[in-house]
PyMOL Python script that loads the backbone (N, CA, C, O; Angstrom):
from pymol import cmd

cmd.read_pdbstr("""\
ATOM      1  N   MET A   1       0.828  -1.183   0.000  1.00  0.00           N
ATOM      2  CA  MET A   1       0.000   0.000   0.000  1.00  0.00           C
ATOM      3  C   MET A   1       0.879   1.255   0.000  1.00  0.00           C
ATOM      4  O   MET A   1       1.982   1.267   0.546  1.00  0.00           O
ATOM      5  N   ARG A   2       0.373   2.266  -0.605  1.00  0.00           N
ATOM      6  CA  ARG A   2       1.042   3.563  -0.647  1.00  0.00           C
ATOM      7  C   ARG A   2       0.333   4.517   0.313  1.00  0.00           C
ATOM      8  O   ARG A   2      -0.885   4.463   0.480  1.00  0.00           O
ATOM      9  N   TYR A   3       1.112   5.381   0.933  1.00  0.00           N
ATOM     10  CA  TYR A   3       0.573   6.405   1.813  1.00  0.00           C
ATOM     11  C   TYR A   3       1.045   7.760   1.315  1.00  0.00           C
ATOM     12  O   TYR A   3       2.194   7.918   0.903  1.00  0.00           O
ATOM     13  N   TRP A   4       0.150   8.731   1.355  1.00  0.00           N
ATOM     14  CA  TRP A   4       0.524  10.087   0.979  1.00  0.00           C
ATOM     15  C   TRP A   4      -0.371  11.076   1.729  1.00  0.00           C
ATOM     16  O   TRP A   4      -1.428  10.725   2.253  1.00  0.00           O
ATOM     17  N   VAL A   5       0.097  12.324   1.756  1.00  0.00           N
ATOM     18  CA  VAL A   5      -0.674  13.408   2.362  1.00  0.00           C
ATOM     19  C   VAL A   5      -1.269  14.222   1.228  1.00  0.00           C
ATOM     20  O   VAL A   5      -0.562  14.602   0.295  1.00  0.00           O
ATOM     21  N   GLN A   6      -2.553  14.489   1.302  1.00  0.00           N
ATOM     22  CA  GLN A   6      -3.222  15.361   0.342  1.00  0.00           C
ATOM     23  C   GLN A   6      -3.554  16.653   1.078  1.00  0.00           C
ATOM     24  O   GLN A   6      -4.392  16.666   1.979  1.00  0.00           O
ATOM     25  N   TYR A   7      -2.889  17.744   0.686  1.00  0.00           N
ATOM     26  CA  TYR A   7      -3.173  19.039   1.285  1.00  0.00           C
ATOM     27  C   TYR A   7      -4.394  19.636   0.599  1.00  0.00           C
ATOM     28  O   TYR A   7      -4.639  19.392  -0.582  1.00  0.00           O
ATOM     29  N   MET A   8      -5.147  20.411   1.344  1.00  0.00           N
ATOM     30  CA  MET A   8      -6.426  20.915   0.856  1.00  0.00           C
ATOM     31  C   MET A   8      -6.495  22.437   0.959  1.00  0.00           C
ATOM     32  O   MET A   8      -5.892  23.040   1.846  1.00  0.00           O
ATOM     33  N   THR A   9      -7.236  23.043   0.043  1.00  0.00           N
ATOM     34  CA  THR A   9      -7.482  24.477   0.059  1.00  0.00           C
ATOM     35  C   THR A   9      -8.986  24.710   0.169  1.00  0.00           C
ATOM     36  O   THR A   9      -9.781  23.779   0.043  1.00  0.00           O
ATOM     37  N   ARG A  10      -9.360  25.954   0.404  1.00  0.00           N
ATOM     38  CA  ARG A  10     -10.772  26.285   0.545  1.00  0.00           C
ATOM     39  C   ARG A  10     -11.259  26.949  -0.734  1.00  0.00           C
ATOM     40  O   ARG A  10     -10.680  27.929  -1.203  1.00  0.00           O
ATOM     41  N   ALA A  11     -12.327  26.400  -1.287  1.00  0.00           N
ATOM     42  CA  ALA A  11     -12.966  26.972  -2.476  1.00  0.00           C
ATOM     43  C   ALA A  11     -14.151  27.812  -2.025  1.00  0.00           C
ATOM     44  O   ALA A  11     -14.926  27.397  -1.163  1.00  0.00           O
ATOM     45  N   VAL A  12     -14.286  28.995  -2.611  1.00  0.00           N
ATOM     46  CA  VAL A  12     -15.421  29.865  -2.329  1.00  0.00           C
ATOM     47  C   VAL A  12     -16.306  29.872  -3.568  1.00  0.00           C
ATOM     48  O   VAL A  12     -15.873  30.289  -4.642  1.00  0.00           O
ATOM     49  N   TRP A  13     -17.532  29.415  -3.421  1.00  0.00           N
ATOM     50  CA  TRP A  13     -18.468  29.323  -4.527  1.00  0.00           C
ATOM     51  C   TRP A  13     -19.234  30.629  -4.679  1.00  0.00           C
ATOM     52  O   TRP A  13     -19.344  31.392  -3.719  1.00  0.00           O
ATOM     53  N   PRO A  14     -19.767  30.901  -5.870  1.00  0.00           N
ATOM     54  CA  PRO A  14     -20.486  32.161  -6.114  1.00  0.00           C
ATOM     55  C   PRO A  14     -21.644  32.416  -5.130  1.00  0.00           C
ATOM     56  O   PRO A  14     -21.961  33.570  -4.843  1.00  0.00           O
ATOM     57  N   ALA A  15     -22.256  31.382  -4.628  1.00  0.00           N
ATOM     58  CA  ALA A  15     -23.359  31.555  -3.673  1.00  0.00           C
ATOM     59  C   ALA A  15     -22.861  31.969  -2.294  1.00  0.00           C
ATOM     60  O   ALA A  15     -23.666  32.231  -1.401  1.00  0.00           O
ATOM     61  N   GLY A  16     -21.533  32.032  -2.109  1.00  0.00           N
ATOM     62  CA  GLY A  16     -20.964  32.434  -0.833  1.00  0.00           C
ATOM     63  C   GLY A  16     -20.575  31.281   0.069  1.00  0.00           C
ATOM     64  O   GLY A  16     -19.975  31.507   1.119  1.00  0.00           O
ATOM     65  N   SER A  17     -20.896  30.055  -0.304  1.00  0.00           N
ATOM     66  CA  SER A  17     -20.520  28.900   0.510  1.00  0.00           C
ATOM     67  C   SER A  17     -19.064  28.529   0.249  1.00  0.00           C
ATOM     68  O   SER A  17     -18.513  28.832  -0.809  1.00  0.00           O
ATOM     69  N   THR A  18     -18.459  27.876   1.217  1.00  0.00           N
ATOM     70  CA  THR A  18     -17.074  27.431   1.083  1.00  0.00           C
ATOM     71  C   THR A  18     -17.000  25.930   1.274  1.00  0.00           C
ATOM     72  O   THR A  18     -17.865  25.323   1.906  1.00  0.00           O
ATOM     73  N   GLU A  19     -15.943  25.337   0.712  1.00  0.00           N
ATOM     74  CA  GLU A  19     -15.763  23.890   0.789  1.00  0.00           C
ATOM     75  C   GLU A  19     -14.278  23.583   0.688  1.00  0.00           C
ATOM     76  O   GLU A  19     -13.551  24.245  -0.054  1.00  0.00           O
ATOM     77  N   LEU A  20     -13.825  22.578   1.436  1.00  0.00           N
ATOM     78  CA  LEU A  20     -12.444  22.112   1.315  1.00  0.00           C
ATOM     79  C   LEU A  20     -12.319  21.234   0.084  1.00  0.00           C
ATOM     80  O   LEU A  20     -13.098  20.299  -0.099  1.00  0.00           O
ATOM     81  N   ILE A  21     -11.335  21.536  -0.766  1.00  0.00           N
ATOM     82  CA  ILE A  21     -11.079  20.728  -1.959  1.00  0.00           C
ATOM     83  C   ILE A  21      -9.599  20.378  -1.998  1.00  0.00           C
ATOM     84  O   ILE A  21      -8.788  21.027  -1.337  1.00  0.00           O
ATOM     85  N   ASP A  22      -9.245  19.353  -2.771  1.00  0.00           N
ATOM     86  CA  ASP A  22      -7.847  18.966  -2.916  1.00  0.00           C
ATOM     87  C   ASP A  22      -7.053  20.104  -3.538  1.00  0.00           C
ATOM     88  O   ASP A  22      -7.509  20.756  -4.478  1.00  0.00           O
ATOM     89  N   GLY A  23      -5.850  20.335  -2.998  1.00  0.00           N
ATOM     90  CA  GLY A  23      -4.989  21.368  -3.530  1.00  0.00           C
ATOM     91  C   GLY A  23      -4.418  20.979  -4.884  1.00  0.00           C
ATOM     92  O   GLY A  23      -4.405  19.804  -5.249  1.00  0.00           O
ATOM     93  N   CYS A  24      -3.951  21.966  -5.617  1.00  0.00           N
ATOM     94  CA  CYS A  24      -3.368  21.746  -6.942  1.00  0.00           C
ATOM     95  C   CYS A  24      -1.859  21.944  -6.882  1.00  0.00           C
ATOM     96  O   CYS A  24      -1.345  22.643  -6.009  1.00  0.00           O
ATOM     97  N   GLY A  25      -1.169  21.327  -7.809  1.00  0.00           N
ATOM     98  CA  GLY A  25       0.273  21.500  -7.907  1.00  0.00           C
ATOM     99  C   GLY A  25       1.048  20.372  -7.259  1.00  0.00           C
ATOM    100  O   GLY A  25       0.493  19.519  -6.565  1.00  0.00           O
ATOM    101  N   ASP A  26       2.346  20.394  -7.506  1.00  0.00           N
ATOM    102  CA  ASP A  26       3.190  19.312  -7.006  1.00  0.00           C
ATOM    103  C   ASP A  26       3.397  19.364  -5.501  1.00  0.00           C
ATOM    104  O   ASP A  26       3.763  18.348  -4.910  1.00  0.00           O
ATOM    105  N   ARG A  27       3.181  20.493  -4.862  1.00  0.00           N
ATOM    106  CA  ARG A  27       3.357  20.611  -3.417  1.00  0.00           C
ATOM    107  C   ARG A  27       2.110  20.233  -2.630  1.00  0.00           C
ATOM    108  O   ARG A  27       2.146  20.202  -1.400  1.00  0.00           O
ATOM    109  N   ALA A  28       1.020  19.949  -3.310  1.00  0.00           N
ATOM    110  CA  ALA A  28      -0.222  19.582  -2.631  1.00  0.00           C
ATOM    111  C   ALA A  28      -0.255  18.109  -2.245  1.00  0.00           C
ATOM    112  O   ALA A  28      -1.169  17.668  -1.548  1.00  0.00           O
ATOM    113  N   VAL A  29       0.736  17.350  -2.694  1.00  0.00           N
ATOM    114  CA  VAL A  29       0.834  15.926  -2.360  1.00  0.00           C
ATOM    115  C   VAL A  29       2.227  15.668  -1.805  1.00  0.00           C
ATOM    116  O   VAL A  29       3.226  16.122  -2.364  1.00  0.00           O
ATOM    117  N   TYR A  30       2.282  14.936  -0.703  1.00  0.00           N
ATOM    118  CA  TYR A  30       3.561  14.595  -0.084  1.00  0.00           C
ATOM    119  C   TYR A  30       3.553  13.089   0.178  1.00  0.00           C
ATOM    120  O   TYR A  30       2.691  12.586   0.898  1.00  0.00           O
ATOM    121  N   ILE A  31       4.508  12.376  -0.404  1.00  0.00           N
ATOM    122  CA  ILE A  31       4.597  10.921  -0.268  1.00  0.00           C
ATOM    123  C   ILE A  31       5.161  10.572   1.111  1.00  0.00           C
ATOM    124  O   ILE A  31       6.152  11.154   1.552  1.00  0.00           O
ATOM    125  N   LEU A  32       4.523   9.622   1.779  1.00  0.00           N
ATOM    126  CA  LEU A  32       4.930   9.199   3.118  1.00  0.00           C
ATOM    127  C   LEU A  32       5.579   7.826   3.090  1.00  0.00           C
ATOM    128  O   LEU A  32       5.406   7.054   2.147  1.00  0.00           O
ATOM    129  N   ASP A  33       6.324   7.543   4.136  1.00  0.00           N
ATOM    130  CA  ASP A  33       6.917   6.232   4.328  1.00  0.00           C
ATOM    131  C   ASP A  33       5.880   5.343   5.010  1.00  0.00           C
ATOM    132  O   ASP A  33       5.509   5.596   6.157  1.00  0.00           O
ATOM    133  N   GLY A  34       5.415   4.320   4.327  1.00  0.00           N
ATOM    134  CA  GLY A  34       4.366   3.451   4.841  1.00  0.00           C
ATOM    135  C   GLY A  34       4.772   2.598   6.026  1.00  0.00           C
ATOM    136  O   GLY A  34       3.918   1.968   6.649  1.00  0.00           O
ATOM    137  N   ARG A  35       6.055   2.564   6.352  1.00  0.00           N
ATOM    138  CA  ARG A  35       6.502   1.766   7.490  1.00  0.00           C
ATOM    139  C   ARG A  35       6.292   2.491   8.813  1.00  0.00           C
ATOM    140  O   ARG A  35       6.388   1.876   9.875  1.00  0.00           O
ATOM    141  N   ASN A  36       6.008   3.784   8.764  1.00  0.00           N
ATOM    142  CA  ASN A  36       5.837   4.581   9.978  1.00  0.00           C
ATOM    143  C   ASN A  36       4.450   4.400  10.569  1.00  0.00           C
ATOM    144  O   ASN A  36       3.539   3.889   9.917  1.00  0.00           O
ATOM    145  N   THR A  37       4.310   4.826  11.806  1.00  0.00           N
ATOM    146  CA  THR A  37       3.003   4.793  12.464  1.00  0.00           C
ATOM    147  C   THR A  37       2.164   5.974  11.985  1.00  0.00           C
ATOM    148  O   THR A  37       2.670   6.896  11.345  1.00  0.00           O
ATOM    149  N   GLN A  38       0.892   5.928  12.303  1.00  0.00           N
ATOM    150  CA  GLN A  38      -0.023   7.004  11.920  1.00  0.00           C
ATOM    151  C   GLN A  38       0.413   8.336  12.532  1.00  0.00           C
ATOM    152  O   GLN A  38       0.335   9.374  11.875  1.00  0.00           O
ATOM    153  N   GLU A  39       0.862   8.312  13.767  1.00  0.00           N
ATOM    154  CA  GLU A  39       1.301   9.542  14.441  1.00  0.00           C
ATOM    155  C   GLU A  39       2.555  10.118  13.785  1.00  0.00           C
ATOM    156  O   GLU A  39       2.667  11.335  13.634  1.00  0.00           O
ATOM    157  N   THR A  40       3.489   9.268  13.397  1.00  0.00           N
ATOM    158  CA  THR A  40       4.695   9.738  12.718  1.00  0.00           C
ATOM    159  C   THR A  40       4.344  10.313  11.349  1.00  0.00           C
ATOM    160  O   THR A  40       4.926  11.314  10.931  1.00  0.00           O
ATOM    161  N   MET A  41       3.403   9.691  10.654  1.00  0.00           N
ATOM    162  CA  MET A  41       2.960  10.218   9.360  1.00  0.00           C
ATOM    163  C   MET A  41       2.337  11.603   9.538  1.00  0.00           C
ATOM    164  O   MET A  41       2.567  12.499   8.726  1.00  0.00           O
ATOM    165  N   ARG A  42       1.550  11.776  10.602  1.00  0.00           N
ATOM    166  CA  ARG A  42       0.945  13.076  10.879  1.00  0.00           C
ATOM    167  C   ARG A  42       2.026  14.117  11.163  1.00  0.00           C
ATOM    168  O   ARG A  42       1.942  15.245  10.676  1.00  0.00           O
ATOM    169  N   ASP A  43       3.037  13.748  11.946  1.00  0.00           N
ATOM    170  CA  ASP A  43       4.139  14.672  12.228  1.00  0.00           C
ATOM    171  C   ASP A  43       4.893  15.043  10.955  1.00  0.00           C
ATOM    172  O   ASP A  43       5.272  16.200  10.776  1.00  0.00           O
ATOM    173  N   ASP A  44       5.112  14.071  10.069  1.00  0.00           N
ATOM    174  CA  ASP A  44       5.779  14.355   8.792  1.00  0.00           C
ATOM    175  C   ASP A  44       4.950  15.326   7.947  1.00  0.00           C
ATOM    176  O   ASP A  44       5.500  16.212   7.291  1.00  0.00           O
ATOM    177  N   ALA A  45       3.637  15.157   7.966  1.00  0.00           N
ATOM    178  CA  ALA A  45       2.755  16.054   7.214  1.00  0.00           C
ATOM    179  C   ALA A  45       2.824  17.471   7.772  1.00  0.00           C
ATOM    180  O   ALA A  45       2.844  18.437   7.009  1.00  0.00           O
ATOM    181  N   LEU A  46       2.860  17.602   9.093  1.00  0.00           N
ATOM    182  CA  LEU A  46       2.965  18.922   9.713  1.00  0.00           C
ATOM    183  C   LEU A  46       4.317  19.566   9.435  1.00  0.00           C
ATOM    184  O   LEU A  46       4.393  20.771   9.198  1.00  0.00           O
ATOM    185  N   LYS A  47       5.386  18.771   9.462  1.00  0.00           N
ATOM    186  CA  LYS A  47       6.723  19.311   9.171  1.00  0.00           C
ATOM    187  C   LYS A  47       6.821  19.825   7.746  1.00  0.00           C
ATOM    188  O   LYS A  47       7.436  20.863   7.503  1.00  0.00           O
ATOM    189  N   PHE A  48       6.216  19.106   6.794  1.00  0.00           N
ATOM    190  CA  PHE A  48       6.239  19.553   5.408  1.00  0.00           C
ATOM    191  C   PHE A  48       5.437  20.844   5.253  1.00  0.00           C
ATOM    192  O   PHE A  48       5.867  21.760   4.551  1.00  0.00           O
ATOM    193  N   ALA A  49       4.282  20.921   5.899  1.00  0.00           N
ATOM    194  CA  ALA A  49       3.470  22.146   5.839  1.00  0.00           C
ATOM    195  C   ALA A  49       4.208  23.310   6.486  1.00  0.00           C
ATOM    196  O   ALA A  49       4.100  24.446   6.024  1.00  0.00           O
ATOM    197  N   GLN A  50       4.950  23.040   7.543  1.00  0.00           N
ATOM    198  CA  GLN A  50       5.741  24.080   8.204  1.00  0.00           C
ATOM    199  C   GLN A  50       6.826  24.610   7.278  1.00  0.00           C
ATOM    200  O   GLN A  50       7.062  25.817   7.226  1.00  0.00           O
ATOM    201  N   ARG A  51       7.493  23.710   6.541  1.00  0.00           N
ATOM    202  CA  ARG A  51       8.521  24.144   5.587  1.00  0.00           C
ATOM    203  C   ARG A  51       7.925  24.937   4.436  1.00  0.00           C
ATOM    204  O   ARG A  51       8.573  25.833   3.896  1.00  0.00           O
ATOM    205  N   MET A  52       6.694  24.615   4.058  1.00  0.00           N
ATOM    206  CA  MET A  52       6.045  25.249   2.911  1.00  0.00           C
ATOM    207  C   MET A  52       5.296  26.531   3.254  1.00  0.00           C
ATOM    208  O   MET A  52       4.854  27.231   2.343  1.00  0.00           O
ATOM    209  N   GLU A  53       5.137  26.863   4.521  1.00  0.00           N
ATOM    210  CA  GLU A  53       4.254  27.974   4.876  1.00  0.00           C
ATOM    211  C   GLU A  53       4.715  29.324   4.343  1.00  0.00           C
ATOM    212  O   GLU A  53       3.905  30.249   4.266  1.00  0.00           O
ATOM    213  N   HIS A  54       5.969  29.472   3.975  1.00  0.00           N
ATOM    214  CA  HIS A  54       6.450  30.736   3.408  1.00  0.00           C
ATOM    215  C   HIS A  54       6.067  30.857   1.932  1.00  0.00           C
ATOM    216  O   HIS A  54       6.061  31.960   1.385  1.00  0.00           O
ATOM    217  N   PHE A  55       5.748  29.737   1.288  1.00  0.00           N
ATOM    218  CA  PHE A  55       5.387  29.732  -0.127  1.00  0.00           C
ATOM    219  C   PHE A  55       3.888  29.562  -0.344  1.00  0.00           C
ATOM    220  O   PHE A  55       3.273  30.287  -1.127  1.00  0.00           O
ATOM    221  N   LYS A  56       3.313  28.594   0.360  1.00  0.00           N
ATOM    222  CA  LYS A  56       1.905  28.262   0.181  1.00  0.00           C
ATOM    223  C   LYS A  56       1.338  27.813   1.515  1.00  0.00           C
ATOM    224  O   LYS A  56       1.913  26.956   2.187  1.00  0.00           O
ATOM    225  N   ARG A  57       0.222  28.387   1.892  1.00  0.00           N
ATOM    226  CA  ARG A  57      -0.459  27.989   3.124  1.00  0.00           C
ATOM    227  C   ARG A  57      -1.723  27.215   2.775  1.00  0.00           C
ATOM    228  O   ARG A  57      -2.669  27.752   2.198  1.00  0.00           O
ATOM    229  N   PHE A  58      -1.711  25.960   3.134  1.00  0.00           N
ATOM    230  CA  PHE A  58      -2.870  25.118   2.907  1.00  0.00           C
ATOM    231  C   PHE A  58      -3.808  25.216   4.104  1.00  0.00           C
ATOM    232  O   PHE A  58      -3.374  25.504   5.220  1.00  0.00           O
ATOM    233  N   GLU A  59      -5.083  24.977   3.870  1.00  0.00           N
ATOM    234  CA  GLU A  59      -6.096  25.056   4.927  1.00  0.00           C
ATOM    235  C   GLU A  59      -6.118  23.804   5.806  1.00  0.00           C
ATOM    236  O   GLU A  59      -6.299  23.890   7.021  1.00  0.00           O
ATOM    237  N   ALA A  60      -5.933  22.639   5.176  1.00  0.00           N
ATOM    238  CA  ALA A  60      -6.052  21.368   5.894  1.00  0.00           C
ATOM    239  C   ALA A  60      -5.279  20.290   5.147  1.00  0.00           C
ATOM    240  O   ALA A  60      -4.749  20.525   4.061  1.00  0.00           O
ATOM    241  N   PHE A  61      -5.224  19.103   5.749  1.00  0.00           N
ATOM    242  CA  PHE A  61      -4.608  17.949   5.090  1.00  0.00           C
ATOM    243  C   PHE A  61      -5.313  16.686   5.537  1.00  0.00           C
ATOM    244  O   PHE A  61      -6.004  16.657   6.556  1.00  0.00           O
ATOM    245  N   ARG A  62      -5.117  15.637   4.743  1.00  0.00           N
ATOM    246  CA  ARG A  62      -5.612  14.309   5.116  1.00  0.00           C
ATOM    247  C   ARG A  62      -4.584  13.290   4.663  1.00  0.00           C
ATOM    248  O   ARG A  62      -3.899  13.489   3.660  1.00  0.00           O
ATOM    249  N   ILE A  63      -4.482  12.204   5.401  1.00  0.00           N
ATOM    250  CA  ILE A  63      -3.571  11.121   5.061  1.00  0.00           C
ATOM    251  C   ILE A  63      -4.360  10.071   4.298  1.00  0.00           C
ATOM    252  O   ILE A  63      -5.398   9.601   4.764  1.00  0.00           O
ATOM    253  N   CYS A  64      -3.863   9.706   3.123  1.00  0.00           N
ATOM    254  CA  CYS A  64      -4.556   8.773   2.242  1.00  0.00           C
ATOM    255  C   CYS A  64      -3.749   7.485   2.088  1.00  0.00           C
ATOM    256  O   CYS A  64      -2.528   7.467   2.242  1.00  0.00           O
ATOM    257  N   LYS A  65      -4.461   6.428   1.784  1.00  0.00           N
ATOM    258  CA  LYS A  65      -3.849   5.108   1.601  1.00  0.00           C
ATOM    259  C   LYS A  65      -4.502   4.459   0.389  1.00  0.00           C
ATOM    260  O   LYS A  65      -5.714   4.557   0.201  1.00  0.00           O
ATOM    261  N   GLY A  66      -3.693   3.795  -0.430  1.00  0.00           N
ATOM    262  CA  GLY A  66      -4.243   3.112  -1.582  1.00  0.00           C
ATOM    263  C   GLY A  66      -3.185   2.330  -2.330  1.00  0.00           C
ATOM    264  O   GLY A  66      -1.998   2.453  -2.031  1.00  0.00           O
ATOM    265  N   PRO A  67      -3.601   1.517  -3.312  1.00  0.00           N
ATOM    266  CA  PRO A  67      -2.649   0.719  -4.075  1.00  0.00           C
ATOM    267  C   PRO A  67      -1.800   1.572  -5.017  1.00  0.00           C
ATOM    268  O   PRO A  67      -0.657   1.229  -5.319  1.00  0.00           O
ATOM    269  N   ARG A  68      -2.373   2.690  -5.477  1.00  0.00           N
ATOM    270  CA  ARG A  68      -1.643   3.619  -6.346  1.00  0.00           C
ATOM    271  C   ARG A  68      -1.997   5.036  -5.933  1.00  0.00           C
ATOM    272  O   ARG A  68      -3.027   5.275  -5.302  1.00  0.00           O
ATOM    273  N   LEU A  69      -1.140   5.962  -6.292  1.00  0.00           N
ATOM    274  CA  LEU A  69      -1.371   7.360  -5.977  1.00  0.00           C
ATOM    275  C   LEU A  69      -2.685   7.812  -6.610  1.00  0.00           C
ATOM    276  O   LEU A  69      -2.926   7.562  -7.791  1.00  0.00           O
ATOM    277  N   PHE A  70      -3.518   8.465  -5.838  1.00  0.00           N
ATOM    278  CA  PHE A  70      -4.826   9.003  -6.233  1.00  0.00           C
ATOM    279  C   PHE A  70      -5.887   7.933  -6.470  1.00  0.00           C
ATOM    280  O   PHE A  70      -6.966   8.257  -6.966  1.00  0.00           O
ATOM    281  N   HIS A  71      -5.623   6.675  -6.136  1.00  0.00           N
ATOM    282  CA  HIS A  71      -6.651   5.639  -6.151  1.00  0.00           C
ATOM    283  C   HIS A  71      -6.842   5.209  -4.697  1.00  0.00           C
ATOM    284  O   HIS A  71      -6.598   4.060  -4.328  1.00  0.00           O
ATOM    285  N   GLU A  72      -7.284   6.161  -3.895  1.00  0.00           N
ATOM    286  CA  GLU A  72      -7.322   5.920  -2.459  1.00  0.00           C
ATOM    287  C   GLU A  72      -8.426   4.949  -2.082  1.00  0.00           C
ATOM    288  O   GLU A  72      -9.518   4.957  -2.650  1.00  0.00           O
ATOM    289  N   THR A  73      -8.110   4.121  -1.116  1.00  0.00           N
ATOM    290  CA  THR A  73      -9.083   3.197  -0.574  1.00  0.00           C
ATOM    291  C   THR A  73      -9.511   3.640   0.814  1.00  0.00           C
ATOM    292  O   THR A  73     -10.566   3.239   1.305  1.00  0.00           O
ATOM    293  N   LYS A  74      -8.689   4.468   1.444  1.00  0.00           N
ATOM    294  CA  LYS A  74      -8.981   4.932   2.793  1.00  0.00           C
ATOM    295  C   LYS A  74      -8.287   6.268   3.011  1.00  0.00           C
ATOM    296  O   LYS A  74      -7.176   6.479   2.525  1.00  0.00           O
ATOM    297  N   SER A  75      -8.933   7.167   3.734  1.00  0.00           N
ATOM    298  CA  SER A  75      -8.290   8.422   4.101  1.00  0.00           C
ATOM    299  C   SER A  75      -8.824   8.889   5.444  1.00  0.00           C
ATOM    300  O   SER A  75      -9.924   8.521   5.856  1.00  0.00           O
ATOM    301  N   THR A  76      -8.035   9.696   6.112  1.00  0.00           N
ATOM    302  CA  THR A  76      -8.452  10.254   7.395  1.00  0.00           C
ATOM    303  C   THR A  76      -9.351  11.456   7.151  1.00  0.00           C
ATOM    304  O   THR A  76      -9.444  11.957   6.030  1.00  0.00           O
ATOM    305  N   LYS A  77     -10.008  11.911   8.200  1.00  0.00           N
ATOM    306  CA  LYS A  77     -10.796  13.136   8.092  1.00  0.00           C
ATOM    307  C   LYS A  77      -9.831  14.302   7.910  1.00  0.00           C
ATOM    308  O   LYS A  77      -8.714  14.254   8.426  1.00  0.00           O
ATOM    309  N   PRO A  78     -10.235  15.353   7.187  1.00  0.00           N
ATOM    310  CA  PRO A  78      -9.360  16.518   7.033  1.00  0.00           C
ATOM    311  C   PRO A  78      -9.018  17.130   8.391  1.00  0.00           C
ATOM    312  O   PRO A  78      -9.887  17.315   9.243  1.00  0.00           O
ATOM    313  N   GLU A  79      -7.752  17.436   8.568  1.00  0.00           N
ATOM    314  CA  GLU A  79      -7.270  18.062   9.798  1.00  0.00           C
ATOM    315  C   GLU A  79      -6.829  19.481   9.465  1.00  0.00           C
ATOM    316  O   GLU A  79      -5.985  19.678   8.592  1.00  0.00           O
ATOM    317  N   THR A  80      -7.386  20.459  10.146  1.00  0.00           N
ATOM    318  CA  THR A  80      -7.106  21.859   9.878  1.00  0.00           C
ATOM    319  C   THR A  80      -5.691  22.224  10.304  1.00  0.00           C
ATOM    320  O   THR A  80      -5.205  21.780  11.344  1.00  0.00           O
ATOM    321  N   LEU A  81      -5.040  23.039   9.483  1.00  0.00           N
ATOM    322  CA  LEU A  81      -3.709  23.547   9.802  1.00  0.00           C
ATOM    323  C   LEU A  81      -3.835  24.942  10.389  1.00  0.00           C
ATOM    324  O   LEU A  81      -4.534  25.790   9.834  1.00  0.00           O
ATOM    325  N   ASN A  82      -3.167  25.185  11.502  1.00  0.00           N
ATOM    326  CA  ASN A  82      -3.162  26.487  12.146  1.00  0.00           C
ATOM    327  C   ASN A  82      -1.755  27.055  12.070  1.00  0.00           C
ATOM    328  O   ASN A  82      -0.807  26.462  12.584  1.00  0.00           O
ATOM    329  N   TYR A  83      -1.626  28.202  11.429  1.00  0.00           N
ATOM    330  CA  TYR A  83      -0.313  28.836  11.258  1.00  0.00           C
ATOM    331  C   TYR A  83      -0.076  29.872  12.326  1.00  0.00           C
ATOM    332  O   TYR A  83      -1.021  30.543  12.741  1.00  0.00           O
ATOM    333  N   PRO A  84       1.176  30.035  12.797  1.00  0.00           N
ATOM    334  CA  PRO A  84       2.358  29.245  12.472  1.00  0.00           C
ATOM    335  C   PRO A  84       2.269  27.863  13.097  1.00  0.00           C
ATOM    336  O   PRO A  84       1.721  27.685  14.185  1.00  0.00           O
ATOM    337  N   ILE A  85       2.817  26.895  12.388  1.00  0.00           N
ATOM    338  CA  ILE A  85       2.762  25.507  12.826  1.00  0.00           C
ATOM    339  C   ILE A  85       3.893  25.235  13.808  1.00  0.00           C
ATOM    340  O   ILE A  85       5.062  25.499  13.527  1.00  0.00           O
ATOM    341  N   HIS A  86       3.515  24.701  14.969  1.00  0.00           N
ATOM    342  CA  HIS A  86       4.496  24.314  15.987  1.00  0.00           C
ATOM    343  C   HIS A  86       4.386  22.820  16.209  1.00  0.00           C
ATOM    344  O   HIS A  86       3.297  22.311  16.479  1.00  0.00           O
ATOM    345  N   ILE A  87       5.495  22.112  16.100  1.00  0.00           N
ATOM    346  CA  ILE A  87       5.483  20.665  16.257  1.00  0.00           C
ATOM    347  C   ILE A  87       6.101  20.284  17.585  1.00  0.00           C
ATOM    348  O   ILE A  87       6.185  19.099  17.909  1.00  0.00           O
TER     349      ILE A  87
END
""", "prot")
cmd.dss("prot")
cmd.show_as("cartoon", "prot")
cmd.util.cbc("prot")
cmd.orient("prot")
């Protein structure tokens, strides 16, 4: 199985409603080491977001699992990122 982090941004629709959607670009996905525990994967996701906060601030992230990238079979609930990120 493959594990990765999918970072999410907030979309604002013309009616004024907002929704979390998958981020775009190569920095919106971060490949994880599947041998780690769930907590270590979460820490790795936070560390990557911390390194990226000067370039791009994502709203949330979720950890995904699947046989191939973007063919997820399981994912966690979106977890909101609060800046500045302290680990």
